[in-house]
C-alpha positions, 0 to 999 in steps of 0.5 A: 188346715188347722195344723197349718194355721197353728204352725204359722201362729206359733212360728210367728210368735216364736220369731217375734219373741226371739227378735224382742229378746235379742233386742233387749239382750243387745240393749243390756250388753251394749247399752253402756253402764251407769257410774258405780255408786257406793263402796262396792263399786259393782258394774251396773249396766244401764238397761238392767231393769228393762232386761228384768221386766222382759224376763218377768213378762216371759215368765208370766206368759209361760206360767199363765199358759201352763196353768190355762192349758193344763186346766183345759187339758184336764177338763177335756181329758176328764170327759173322755178318760177320768182315770187319765185325768186323775193321773194328770193331777197326780203329776201336779201333786208330785211336782208340788211335793217336789217343791216342798221337799226342795224348800226344806232341803234348801240352805238358809245361810246368809251370803257374804260379799253382796252389796247393800241393795241385795241385803233385803233378799239375803234372808232365810225365806228368799235363800230357801226359795232360791235353793228350792228352784235350783234343786227342782231344776236339777231333779227335773233335768235328771228325770228328763235325761233318764226318761230320754235314755229309758225311751231310747232303750225301750225303743231298741229293746222292742225292735 
């Protein structure tokens, strides 16, 4: 009974979010362009801010859900399996360490050829944060592929 309810809620949620996302993306891509202003003459889609706001909303919902469910899982697991709960904290600490290392590896060389509005983000801190997230994505994607391959190999070897 509960699984069916959870499945219905998640299916409807995904459907609603997908429809809104498609509408916002269609508005962005087919909504026209403002007239270019300034020396650079870059194209400026009319509904860029709406697209960015929708992306920020999705990011905030994901981040809040991640933290909320992580804390709830830790609390529930700590009651039954304290050692396993501490392993969850170790994974979180590993992720934070990964982000710190990726931040210090990041390049702070200013970019050339960007418009005047973007110059406020062309500073060392923003460039390093951007590189941090890109490196973290690369590392986590690589670890995911390695885990998938390892799981498949382990499954075959155990047969």
